[in-house]
N, CA, C and O of each residue as an XYZ file, in Angstrom:
532
protein
N       0.832     -1.162      0.000
C       0.000      0.000      0.000
C       0.888      1.240      0.000
O       1.903      1.294      0.694
N       0.502      2.198     -0.762
C       1.260      3.411     -0.944
C       0.572      4.565     -0.232
O      -0.627      4.790     -0.393
N       1.367      5.303      0.569
C       0.797      6.435      1.302
C       1.113      7.705      0.513
O       2.280      7.969      0.224
N       0.104      8.489      0.162
C       0.366      9.711     -0.621
C       1.047     10.784      0.248
O       0.630     11.042      1.377
N       2.100     11.397     -0.302
C       2.835     12.442      0.417
C       2.363     13.833      0.005
O       2.657     14.804      0.701
N       1.653     13.952     -1.087
C       1.161     15.235     -1.556
C       2.093     15.922     -2.552
O       1.790     17.018     -3.025
N       3.226     15.289     -2.876
C       4.165     15.898     -3.816
C       4.279     15.110     -5.114
O       5.185     15.362     -5.908
N       3.390     14.175     -5.338
C       3.475     13.345     -6.533
C       3.220     14.145     -7.803
O       3.790     13.829     -8.847
N       2.399     15.146     -7.742
C       2.009     15.909     -8.917
C       2.994     17.060     -9.211
O       2.955     17.632    -10.301
N       3.864     17.402     -8.267
C       4.762     18.541     -8.438
C       5.997     18.141     -9.243
O       6.520     17.035     -9.108
N       6.452     19.091    -10.098
C       7.651     18.843    -10.876
C       8.863     19.448    -10.149
O       8.727     20.367     -9.342
N      10.012     18.923    -10.448
C      11.239     19.452     -9.866
C      11.557     20.810    -10.491
O      11.341     21.012    -11.686
N      12.077     21.751     -9.674
C      12.409     23.089    -10.158
C      13.900     23.338     -9.982
O      14.530     22.870     -9.033
N      14.428     24.079    -10.914
C      15.814     24.510    -10.796
C      15.773     25.951    -10.289
O      15.272     26.850    -10.964
N      16.308     26.147     -9.090
C      16.330     27.490     -8.509
C      17.497     28.268     -9.102
O      18.636     27.802     -9.075
N      17.216     29.444     -9.635
C      18.226     30.230    -10.332
C      19.093     31.033     -9.360
O      20.274     31.237     -9.641
N      18.562     31.488     -8.248
C      19.324     32.352     -7.324
C      20.505     31.604     -6.696
O      21.603     32.160     -6.689
N      20.359     30.396     -6.175
C      21.549     29.705     -5.662
C      22.572     29.407     -6.769
O      23.778     29.404     -6.524
N      22.075     29.155     -7.989
C      22.984     28.909     -9.104
C      23.806     30.161     -9.412
O      25.006     30.060     -9.667
N      23.178     31.336     -9.391
C      23.898     32.582     -9.620
C      24.901     32.856     -8.500
O      25.990     33.364     -8.763
N      24.555     32.530     -7.270
C      25.492     32.701     -6.152
C      26.745     31.854     -6.364
O      27.863     32.323     -6.149
N      26.554     30.626     -6.779
C      27.707     29.745     -7.008
C      28.547     30.268     -8.174
O      29.776     30.273     -8.095
N      27.903     30.705     -9.246
C      28.637     31.230    -10.390
C      29.403     32.502    -10.031
O      30.514     32.709    -10.517
N      28.828     33.346     -9.195
C      29.512     34.552     -8.763
C      30.753     34.209     -7.933
O      31.796     34.840     -8.101
N      30.655     33.248     -7.067
C      31.804     32.826     -6.258
C      32.894     32.253     -7.150
O      34.074     32.529     -6.931
N      32.525     31.463     -8.147
C      33.510     30.907     -9.068
C      34.179     32.029     -9.871
O      35.390     31.993    -10.088
N      33.405     33.018    -10.310
C      33.952     34.154    -11.032
C      34.933     34.939    -10.167
O      36.010     35.305    -10.636
N      34.578     35.200     -8.920
C      35.469     35.909     -8.001
C      36.755     35.121     -7.806
O      37.840     35.703     -7.783
N      36.650     33.816     -7.667
C      37.837     32.975     -7.498
C      38.775     33.103     -8.690
O      39.982     33.259     -8.502
N      38.250     33.041     -9.914
C      39.103     33.114    -11.097
C      39.699     34.508    -11.295
O      40.840     34.627    -11.741
N      38.960     35.545    -10.976
C      39.516     36.892    -11.072
C      40.649     37.052    -10.070
O      41.701     37.587    -10.418
N      40.460     36.604     -8.842
C      41.512     36.679     -7.828
C      42.730     35.862     -8.259
O      43.866     36.307     -8.099
N      42.497     34.689     -8.795
C      43.596     33.839     -9.252
C      44.371     34.513    -10.382
O      45.601     34.478    -10.400
N      43.657     35.124    -11.322
C      44.326     35.804    -12.436
C      45.145     36.993    -11.949
O      46.231     37.247    -12.469
N      44.644     37.718    -10.966
C      45.377     38.871    -10.455
C      46.616     38.461     -9.671
O      47.630     39.158     -9.720
N      46.556     37.356     -8.957
C      47.729     36.933     -8.196
C      48.790     36.321     -9.099
O      49.970     36.330     -8.751
N      48.396     35.794    -10.244
C      49.371     35.195    -11.151
C      50.061     36.249    -12.013
O      51.128     35.990    -12.570
N      49.462     37.435    -12.127
C      50.051     38.504    -12.914
C      51.119     39.187    -12.080
O      50.860     39.618    -10.957
N      52.305     39.284    -12.625
C      53.379     39.963    -11.903
C      53.909     41.090    -12.765
O      53.877     41.025    -13.994
N      54.396     42.126    -12.100
C      54.993     43.217    -12.842
C      56.345     42.769    -13.362
O      57.121     42.127    -12.654
N      56.606     43.110    -14.579
C      57.883     42.742    -15.178
C      58.849     43.906    -14.999
O      59.055     44.715    -15.904
N      59.428     43.967    -13.820
C      60.391     45.018    -13.551
C      61.439     44.500    -12.580
O      61.352     43.379    -12.078
N      62.403     45.320    -12.337
C      63.483     44.970    -11.432
C      63.003     45.198    -10.005
O      62.283     46.160     -9.739
N      63.396     44.322     -9.087
C      63.030     44.501     -7.692
C      63.794     45.665     -7.090
O      65.005     45.584     -6.879
N      63.079     46.754     -6.812
C      63.707     47.959     -6.283
C      62.986     48.369     -5.019
O      61.756     48.386     -4.974
N      63.750     48.698     -3.991
C      63.199     49.225     -2.750
C      63.219     50.744     -2.854
O      64.269     51.368     -2.699
N      62.056     51.339     -3.117
C      61.978     52.778     -3.351
C      62.082     53.544     -2.040
O      61.632     53.062     -1.000
N      62.674     54.738     -2.083
C      62.690     55.573     -0.887
C      61.304     56.142     -0.624
O      60.474     56.220     -1.530
N      61.059     56.536      0.613
C      59.756     57.093      0.977
C      59.668     58.550      0.576
O      60.684     59.241      0.498
N      58.469     59.015      0.324
C      58.248     60.407     -0.039
C      56.812     60.614     -0.456
O      56.031     59.665     -0.524
N      56.466     61.855     -0.735
C      55.121     62.193     -1.180
C      55.195     62.862     -2.535
O      56.182     63.526     -2.854
N      54.171     62.692     -3.320
C      54.132     63.304     -4.643
C      52.851     62.948     -5.340
O      51.940     62.380     -4.738
N      52.776     63.282     -6.616
C      51.592     62.981     -7.410
C      51.932     61.909     -8.429
O      53.095     61.708     -8.780
N      50.913     61.234     -8.891
C      51.099     60.141     -9.853
C      51.396     60.705    -11.237
O      50.820     61.711    -11.651
N      52.309     60.035    -11.945
C      52.699     60.437    -13.295
C      52.616     59.208    -14.182
O      53.074     58.132    -13.798
N      52.036     59.358    -15.367
C      52.059     58.261    -16.326
C      53.359     58.361    -17.097
O      53.653     59.390    -17.704
N      54.121     57.310    -17.071
C      55.462     57.355    -17.659
C      55.485     56.683    -19.021
O      54.909     55.613    -19.217
N      56.157     57.327    -19.947
C      56.383     56.707    -21.239
C      57.669     55.898    -21.199
O      57.817     54.921    -21.934
N      58.613     56.309    -20.330
C      59.906     55.653    -20.239
C      60.310     55.599    -18.768
O      60.278     56.614    -18.073
N      60.689     54.412    -18.299
C      61.108     54.237    -16.913
C      62.566     53.815    -16.892
O      62.938     52.791    -17.466
N      63.387     54.612    -16.224
C      64.801     54.299    -16.047
C      64.971     53.828    -14.609
O      64.624     54.552    -13.676
N      65.505     52.619    -14.421
C      65.653     52.032    -13.095
C      67.121     51.851    -12.755
O      67.934     51.494    -13.607
N      67.449     52.105    -11.483
C      68.787     51.847    -10.962
C      68.612     50.924     -9.766
O      67.991     51.308     -8.775
N      69.154     49.705     -9.846
C      68.970     48.753     -8.753
C      70.052     48.931     -7.695
O      70.899     49.819     -7.798
N      70.012     48.079     -6.681
C      70.934     48.216     -5.551
C      72.389     47.975     -5.938
O      73.293     48.408     -5.223
N      72.634     47.290     -7.058
C      73.995     47.058     -7.538
C      74.424     48.134     -8.533
O      75.443     47.977     -9.206
N      73.658     49.230     -8.637
C      73.924     50.367     -9.522
C      73.847     50.011    -11.004
O      74.446     50.697    -11.832
N      73.123     48.953    -11.349
C      72.899     48.600    -12.751
C      71.727     49.425    -13.270
O      70.695     49.530    -12.607
N      71.883     50.001    -14.441
C      70.863     50.869    -15.027
C      70.090     50.079    -16.072
O      70.682     49.401    -16.912
N      68.758     50.170    -16.017
C      67.923     49.511    -17.018
C      66.838     50.481    -17.469
O      66.390     51.339    -16.709
N      66.432     50.324    -18.712
C      65.384     51.150    -19.296
C      64.246     50.230    -19.700
O      64.400     49.372    -20.570
N      63.096     50.420    -19.054
C      61.912     49.589    -19.288
C      62.234     48.101    -19.192
O      61.745     47.307    -19.995
N      63.051     47.724    -18.216
C      63.368     46.321    -17.967
C      64.566     45.781    -18.717
O      64.977     44.648    -18.465
N      65.146     46.551    -19.634
C      66.313     46.104    -20.395
C      67.565     46.731    -19.795
O      67.689     47.955    -19.741
N      68.481     45.899    -19.348
C      69.700     46.393    -18.723
C      70.606     47.003    -19.792
O      70.891     46.384    -20.817
N      71.049     48.232    -19.525
C      71.967     48.917    -20.437
C      72.799     49.888    -19.615
O      72.534     50.099    -18.431
N      73.780     50.461    -20.231
C      74.672     51.381    -19.541
C      74.090     52.775    -19.435
O      72.955     53.035    -19.834
N      74.903     53.663    -18.884
C      74.492     55.054    -18.683
C      74.184     55.738    -20.008
O      73.144     56.383    -20.137
N      75.062     55.610    -20.989
C      74.855     56.275    -22.273
C      73.670     55.678    -23.018
O      72.955     56.397    -23.716
N      73.452     54.375    -22.881
C      72.289     53.751    -23.514
C      70.990     54.277    -22.935
O      70.017     54.469    -23.664
N      70.964     54.513    -21.616
C      69.764     55.070    -20.976
C      69.508     56.489    -21.451
O      68.359     56.864    -21.684
N      70.572     57.292    -21.598
C      70.419     58.670    -22.078
C      69.915     58.660    -23.519
O      69.023     59.432    -23.872
N      70.482     57.793    -24.347
C      70.039     57.704    -25.747
C      68.572     57.293    -25.844
O      67.825     57.832    -26.660
N      68.163     56.338    -25.009
C      66.760     55.899    -25.016
C      65.838     57.020    -24.561
O      64.739     57.164    -25.097
N      66.261     57.820    -23.584
C      65.444     58.936    -23.107
C      65.304     60.009    -24.173
O      64.223     60.569    -24.355
N      66.391     60.298    -24.879
C      66.336     61.295    -25.952
C      65.422     60.804    -27.074
O      64.626     61.574    -27.611
N      65.537     59.534    -27.423
C      64.675     58.968    -28.473
C      63.210     58.990    -28.044
O      62.326     59.243    -28.863
N      62.952     58.728    -26.766
C      61.580     58.758    -26.259
C      61.006     60.167    -26.311
O      59.839     60.354    -26.655
N      61.825     61.157    -25.970
C      61.351     62.544    -26.030
C      61.053     62.967    -27.452
O      60.087     63.692    -27.690
N      61.860     62.530    -28.400
C      61.608     62.875    -29.803
C      60.311     62.247    -30.299
O      59.541     62.881    -31.020
N      60.075     60.994    -29.907
C      58.874     60.308    -30.391
C      57.610     60.814    -29.714
O      56.520     60.664    -30.267
N      57.728     61.415    -28.520
C      56.554     61.940    -27.817
C      56.337     63.423    -28.072
O      55.583     64.068    -27.343
N      56.978     63.971    -29.082
C      56.801     65.372    -29.506
C      57.072     66.337    -28.359
O      56.319     67.289    -28.155
N      58.141     66.096    -27.612
C      58.537     67.022    -26.561
C      57.817     66.845    -25.241
O      58.082     67.590    -24.298
N      56.927     65.894    -25.145
C      56.238     65.653    -23.870
C      57.192     64.864    -22.985
O      57.583     63.746    -23.321
N      57.560     65.448    -21.863
C      58.556     64.833    -20.982
C      57.870     63.858    -20.038
O      57.248     64.270    -19.058
N      57.978     62.595    -20.324
C      57.386     61.553    -19.498
C      58.449     60.517    -19.171
O      58.364     59.368    -19.606
N      59.434     60.922    -18.412
C      60.512     60.028    -18.018
C      60.492     59.915    -16.504
O      60.445     60.925    -15.803
N      60.529     58.679    -15.996
C      60.500     58.433    -14.559
C      61.774     57.710    -14.172
O      62.164     56.737    -14.818
N      62.427     58.185    -13.113
C      63.635     57.566    -12.579
C      63.264     56.793    -11.326
O      62.779     57.370    -10.353
N      63.493     55.471    -11.351
C      63.265     54.601    -10.182
C      64.641     54.186     -9.676
O      65.349     53.421    -10.331
N      65.007     54.691     -8.520
C      66.320     54.394     -7.976
C      66.150     53.689     -6.639
O      65.432     54.173     -5.764
N      66.807     52.554     -6.481
C      66.750     51.791     -5.243
C      67.341     52.622     -4.108
O      68.292     53.377     -4.313
N      66.779     52.481     -2.920
C      67.286     53.238     -1.777
C      68.685     52.787     -1.368
O      69.381     53.512     -0.657
N      69.108     51.601     -1.807
C      70.443     51.089     -1.508
C      71.460     51.427     -2.595
O      72.638     51.104     -2.446
N      71.033     52.072     -3.689
C      71.960     52.399     -4.776
C      72.776     53.641     -4.414
O      72.422     54.388     -3.502
N      73.854     53.841     -5.132
C      74.715     55.001     -4.892
C      74.041     56.261     -5.419
O      73.492     56.275     -6.521
N      74.093     57.308     -4.620
C      73.494     58.569     -5.029
C      74.239     59.158     -6.228
O      73.646     59.843     -7.061
N      75.530     58.887     -6.305
C      76.335     59.422     -7.400
C      75.879     58.946     -8.759
O      75.939     59.701     -9.730
N      75.421     57.699     -8.848
C      74.957     57.166    -10.135
C      73.706     57.919    -10.584
O      73.578     58.271    -11.757
N      72.788     58.165     -9.655
C      71.564     58.895     -9.996
C      71.877     60.327    -10.414
O      71.302     60.841    -11.374
N      72.786     60.964     -9.692
C      73.134     62.350    -10.013
C      73.844     62.430    -11.361
O      73.587     63.339    -12.151
N      74.737     61.474    -11.621
C      75.423     61.468    -12.913
C      74.437     61.246    -14.053
O      74.547     61.881    -15.101
N      73.469     60.344    -13.855
C      72.460     60.099    -14.887
C      71.625     61.346    -15.125
O      71.376     61.715    -16.273
N      71.185     62.009    -14.039
C      70.402     63.236    -14.198
C      71.220     64.326    -14.891
O      70.677     65.086    -15.693
N      72.515     64.412    -14.591
C      73.382     65.396    -15.229
C      73.513     65.123    -16.728
O      73.457     66.045    -17.542
N      73.688     63.858    -17.081
C      73.806     63.517    -18.513
C      72.490     63.757    -19.253
O      72.495     64.174    -20.411
N      71.353     63.492    -18.578
C      70.058     63.766    -19.206
C      69.887     65.265    -19.450
O      69.360     65.673    -20.485
N      70.334     66.083    -18.496
C      70.236     67.532    -18.670
C      71.117     68.001    -19.815
O      70.715     68.865    -20.595
N      72.326     67.434    -19.924
C      73.220     67.780    -21.032
C      72.610     67.388    -22.379
O      72.866     68.038    -23.392
N      71.805     66.330    -22.386
C      71.177     65.867    -23.623
C      69.913     66.662    -23.963
O      69.274     66.410    -24.984
N      69.553     67.628    -23.099
C      68.398     68.470    -23.392
C      67.116     68.045    -22.702
O      66.049     68.577    -23.006
N      67.197     67.106    -21.785
C      66.007     66.668    -21.047
C      66.028     67.363    -19.699
O      66.876     67.077    -18.854
N      65.087     68.282    -19.505
C      65.083     69.105    -18.300
C      64.109     68.631    -17.237
O      64.200     69.057    -16.086
N      63.173     67.753    -17.600
C      62.179     67.292    -16.628
C      62.212     65.782    -16.523
O      61.957     65.070    -17.494
N      62.530     65.306    -15.333
C      62.531     63.871    -15.032
C      61.802     63.701    -13.706
O      62.156     64.345    -12.719
N      60.795     62.847    -13.672
C      60.089     62.550    -12.428
C      60.836     61.466    -11.681
O      61.398     60.558    -12.292
N      60.844     61.557    -10.350
C      61.512     60.562     -9.518
C      60.446     59.795     -8.756
O      59.631     60.382     -8.044
N      60.461     58.471     -8.915
C      59.451     57.627     -8.261
C      59.866     57.345     -6.833
O      61.019     57.015     -6.557
N      58.902     57.480     -5.921
C      59.123     57.197     -4.506
C      58.016     56.278     -4.014
O      56.992     56.107     -4.675
N      58.233     55.701     -2.863
C      57.239     54.850     -2.237
C      56.369     55.748     -1.373
O      56.811     56.192     -0.313
N      55.151     56.024     -1.797
C      54.257     56.939     -1.091
C      53.565     56.269      0.059
O      52.455     55.759     -0.100
N      54.187     56.254      1.216
C      53.575     55.642      2.412
C      52.843     56.671      3.201
O      52.263     56.354      4.240
């Protein structure tokens, strides 16, 4: 003998709200995963502290703790960095968008010599990147 439960005539339903909650959690997981896997392709530099405003850079010159100079991630010498900065200024129609990233452990003399050579080459404005804490 069969006892009626009252649900024999009802059809199964797929609830959309819990499904959307699960899909949202999966989406958040993949976005977080993609952001953590993306790394900046630059030299590890410990920037000095300071305050300033944000600048969009067309060319980034970096000096690491071993006083090696690189331009946009490519290691080159002092004269190569100056040549790249001059070429960047020519291609940007005189818009000065050069940023100097110098490690706090690097020699101050290297930064000053680079700035002096840039000035001799006709580049009068160089932004200096700092760690804005």
